[in-house]
N, C-alpha and C positions, 0 to 999 in steps of 0.2 A: 378770866378766859378770853383771850384776845379775839376781837372781832364779833363777839356774840351780841345779837340784837333781837328785836321783835319784828318778825316778817309775816306778811299776810299769806296764808295758805288757801288757794282756791279749792283744794280738796276738803280741808277741814272747815272752810268758810269762816275763819277767824285768824287772829294773829297768834303766832307761836314763837317760842324762843328757839334760836338756832342761828345758822349762818346762811348767807345768800350768795349765789354765784351767778355771773353773767357768762353764758355759754354760746358759742357760735358753731354752726355746722356747715361745712363746705360740701356742696353736691355737684358732681360732674360725671355724666354718663352713668355707668353702673357702679361707681365708686363713691364712698362717703367717708368723711373724716371729721370728727369733732376737733375744733381748734382748741388751743390751750385755754382752760377756763380761768376766769378772773373772779376772785373773791371780792364781794361788795360789802362795805361797811357804812352804816347810816351815819349822818352828820353828827348826831349826838354822841354816838360811839366813838367817832374820830376825835371829837373834842375831849372826851374823857381820857382817851389814850394818847392825846397829844400828837396826832398824825394828820397830814393833809387829807381833806375830804374830796372824793371824786364821785359824782352822781352816776347813776346807771347810764344816763344819756351821755355824759362825758366819757365814760368807759367805752361805750359803743361807738362814739365818734372817733376816738383814738383807734379802735379796732378797724373801722372802715377805712380810715386814712392810711393805716399801716399794712392793710391786707394786700398780698401779692398773688393775684390769680394766675392760673396756667396761661402761658403765652398763647395768643391767637384765639382766645375765648372772650365771650361777653358775659359779664357778671350781673346778676339780678339780686339785690338785697331784699330779703323778706323779713319783716318785723311785725310784732304784735302792736296793739294800740298804745301800749305804754311808751313806745318809741316813735310815735307820730309827731316828730319835732322838726322844725325847719332846719336846724343845724345839721341834723342827720341827712335830710334830703339834700342840703347844700353839699355836704361831704360826698355823698354818692354821686351827685351831678358833676362835681369837680373831678372825680375819679373816672367819669365816663360810665358809671354803673347805672342800670335801671334800679328802681326801688318801688316796692309795694308794702304798705303798712296798713294795719287795722286802724280804725277811727272810732272815737267815742261819738255818741249821738248828739253831744252838745257843741260840735264844731259848726262853723258857718260857711255856707256856700254862696257864691255869686250867681244869682238867678236873674234871667232876663225879665224885665218888667216895663212895658211901654208906658205905663201910667206914672212911672217915676221920672223926674226930670233928667236923671242920668241915663235912663234906659235900662237900669238894672238895680237890684237891691240885695242886701245880705239876708239870708234866711237860715234859720237853725236847721241842722240836718234832720233832726227828728220831725220837725214840722214839715219839711219838704217831703219826707217819706210818707207822712200821714196824709198829705194832699194828693198823692198819686192814685190814679184809678188802677183797677186790676189790669186794664189793657196796656198799662205802661210797663208791665213786667213780661219777660219772655221765659218760656219754660226751657230749662237746660238740665244737663246731667252733672251731678257733683262727681269730680274725678275719682274720689275715694268711695268705693262701694256702689256707685251707679245710682244713687238716690236722686229723685227729681227735686229740683229747687226752682225758685222763681227769681229772676234777676232783672234789675233795672240799672242801666249804665248811663251816666251823663258826663260829658266833658266840660269842665268848668274850672274855676279857681276856688281853692279852699283858703279861707282867711289864715294868714301866717304861714301858708305853704306856697305852692306854685300851681300853675295850671296842670291839671291831672284828670284822670278818669276816676270818677266816684262810682263805686260799685255797691249796690244795695241788694241784699239777699234775704229772701223769706223762705221758710221751709214749706209754707203753704199760703195760699192767698187769704185764708181766713185766720191765720195765726195772729196772736196779739202783737201789737207794734213793739212791745218790749223785747220780743224774741228776734227782731230784725237785726241783722249784722251789717256793718259798714266797713269799707276799705277805700284806700286811695292808691292809685298806681300811676307812675310816670310813663308807663307804656301806652302812649296815646294812639298807637296803631292797632292795638289788640282788640279782638272781638270779645263778646261776653264769655264764650267757652274758654278762650285762652286766658282771660283774666281769672276765671275760676281755677284754672290750672296753677297760676301763680299763687293764689290764695291757699289752695289745698296743699301745695308743696311745703308751706311753712310748718304744717303739722308734723313734718318729719323731725323737727327739733324736739317736739314734745315726746315723741316715741323714743328718740335717741336718749333723751335725758332719763326717762323712766327705766329703760333697759340698763343704762349706765349706773343709775343709783342702785338698782337691784344687784348688779354684778360687782360693784365696788364697795358696797356698804357705806355709802356716803351719809347715811342717816346718823352715823356716829361721829360726824365731824365736829360736833359741839364739844367733844371731849378733848379736842386739840387746840393749841394756840394757833394763831393765823399762819405763821411760817411753817409749822408742821402740817397744817391743813393744806397749804399750797403744795407742799412736797407730795402729800398723799394724793391730791387731785392730779398732779402732773404724772405720778406713777400710774394712776388709773387710766388717764388719758393716753399714755404711751402704750399701755396694754391693749387698749381698744383699737389702736391704729397699726398694730403689727400686720404687715402685708401678707395676704394669702392665708391668714390664720383664722380658723373658726373658733370663736370664743363663746363659751357658754353664757358669759355675761350679756351678750347681745341677742341671744336666741330666745324667743318666746316659746313656751311649751307648744309643740306641734308645728312650729313655724321654721322655715329654713333660715339658718343663720346667715349673716352678712359677711362678706369679705371686705377687708379694709386696706386702703392704700394711703400712706401719709400725704396730705396736701390735696386730696380730692375726694368728692363724694358724689353719689348719683341718684337721679330720679328721672328715668327716661319717660315715664308716663306724663310728666308735667313739663319737661323741657326737651327741646330738640337737641340733637347732637351738637356738642361744643357750646352749650348754653348753661353754664354753671349757675348755682344759686348759693348765696350766703344767708343762712337763716340764723336767727338768734332769739334768745329769751333769757329772762332772769328766773332762777329756780331757788326757792327757799329750801334749805336743808334742815330738816327737823331735828330738834334735840330729842334723844331717846327718852321714853317714859319708863 
């Protein structure tokens, strides 16, 4: 069964047999369009099948470099922590795109330190967050649902990345440190609320994928060889992008369905007019039981 591997499922919290795909979603004004999905095969699977291996990072870098946004717009790339890699930041910067990515707590920040001969030192992100007083956080509203969160923003350099704004978010000031979430953004001029808008907008890709999987039946992709799976995914992708068409595949029960236009997608709550976003993630497609 071509391309079949073991992929981690955050829903099941364990590895499952199936296929995995890398999906991008382009957002512009009130329009949204998933870009053509790419099937990902693990290195061991590629070696068994005798085909070249491309990591998810390499697939994403190629997608960023090849992407053609609508003329006259500014593009903001939104990625989860899996894609917090310097090569992707470099690709976005070279294209003139802004970029915001999630970060793991084991990254290192450049922190000012007068006691160090250099005037600064590297500090682990989780240790930096643990050292912050409650007064270092500002109360802000999460753009999705209006929930109150507590945000700390520092402009600094992240090791192996570039100078950026590091965003630390806590659900409450007494929440365990393990529940703290971290992001890095190249938008050096943004305030805390704007940065939350960037971060929250990336969740659109998760919603899009969930609807798309329900509507296209991609849970059965492990029954197909890779070429047939790619054709099936392309057909599902085209169906979701029909302009002006209300598709049951995208409509949640009781929710207004979206209209789709090839080449653009939209999220006006998070982005001003003519400020598109390109969000992406990798989604495991489960083998049916």
